[in-house]
N, C-alpha and C positions, 0 to 999 in steps of 0.2 A: 259088763256094763261100761267099763272104760273104753272097750273096743267100739261099742255102739255109739257112745258119745263122741269119741275121737273120730270115728268114721263119718259121722254127720258133719263135724267141724271140717274135716279134710275135704269132703265133697263140696261144701259150700265155697271153698276156696277156688275151685276151678270149673265146676259145672253146677250152676244154680239148680235148685230143686224144681221139679216139674210143676206146671200149672194145670188147671182142670180143662184147658182148651183142647187138648188132644183126647182121643177116645181110645180106651183100652177095650178090646173086643170082648173079653170074658173076665169075670171077677177073679182076682188073684192069679192072673196069668203069670207063670214063672218061666224063667230061663235058667240054664246052667252053663257054666264054663267047665268043660271036660278035659281031662288029661293035662292040667295046667303044670307047666314047668317054668322056672326062671333060671337061666344060666348066665353067669357073669364072667367076663374075661378076667384073667389073673390080677390085673391092676385095677379092676373095678371101674374102668372107664366106659364100659358099655355092658348092658344086660339085655338079654333077649328072652321075652316071654313067648311061649308057644301053647296053644290050646285050641279047642273047638268051641264055637258058640252054638249052643243047642236051644232053639227057641220053642221046642216042643212040637214042631210041625213035621218032624221026621228028617228034615234036612239039617245037617251039621256043617257049619262054615268054619274051615280051618283059618287060623289067624296067627300072625307073628307080629309082636309089638316090641319095640326097642326103646330103652331108656339110655341116655348118655349122661356122663357126669356134667353137672352144671353148678356154677357159683361156688366152686371149691368143694362140692359134695360128691361122693362116689355115685356111680350110676344107680346102684341099688337104693339110694336115698334121693333120687331125682325124679322130676316130672317127666312124663313121656307122652308123646303124641303131638298132633293127632296122627292116628294110624287108621287106614281104611281097609276093611275086610268085607268084601261084598257090599251089602247095603248098610253095613255097620261102620260107625265112626267111634274110635276109642281114644280115651285119654286116661292117664294114670297119675297118681300122686302118692307121696310117701308121708307118713306122720310119725314123728318120734316124740311128741309132746309129753308122753307118759314114760319116757325113758327108752333107751335102746332095747332093753329086754322085752318091752311091750310094743315095739314099733311094728308098723304094718303098711302095706300098700293097698290102695283102692283103685280098681279099674272100673271106669264108667263106660258102658257099652250102649250106644245110641243107635236104634234102628231108624235111619234117616227117612225111609219110605213111609213109616207109620208114626214117626215122632214120638216114640216111647223109649224109655231108658231103664237099664238095670245096673245096679252097683254091686261090685264083688270085692270083698276085703280079704287080704291074705297076710297073716302074721309073717314076719321075716323068717321065723323058725320053720314055717311050713314049706318055704321055697328055697331054703339054703341048699347049696351044692347041687342044684338042678333036680332035686327030688320031684317026683310026680305027686301032686296034691291029691290026697284021698281023705275023705270022700270029695266028690265034685261039689263045688259051692253053687248055691241056688239063690236067685233074687226074684222077688215079686217086681214086675215091671211097673213103671209109672209114666204118666203122660209127661211130655217135655215140649216146651214151646219157646226156647230162646233162639230165634232165627238169626240174630245179629252175629253170632259166632260162626255161622255157616256161610 
């Protein structure tokens, strides 16, 4: 429950929730991020996320997303992006409001061609030391319509 509430709070900070203006083609369309890893350099000045974006169409888009230390925080606790992978624009954010043991990162994946977005949350413990996240995380996509940031 804390993760869901904190995830919503973190998302509101960098990517506003979608409006009803865009059209999602099918009810409850889902995407997944497959084979997710996060590897940080020893001094935690940079972290690299690697994964595949699977929108359910049979085509998987490989992606590399980097976060760098900002405002005195290590890269593993910093905002990342924008990153562009095919038609997708990504940004990430970190939330530690419920303590370091419950901290997590959220990756927002926007399909710029369709203006729909999915959100994926990863607890720090899931991605420590470059582990592959199992199982793949899934998100129901939502319409998105903030054109001002593009």
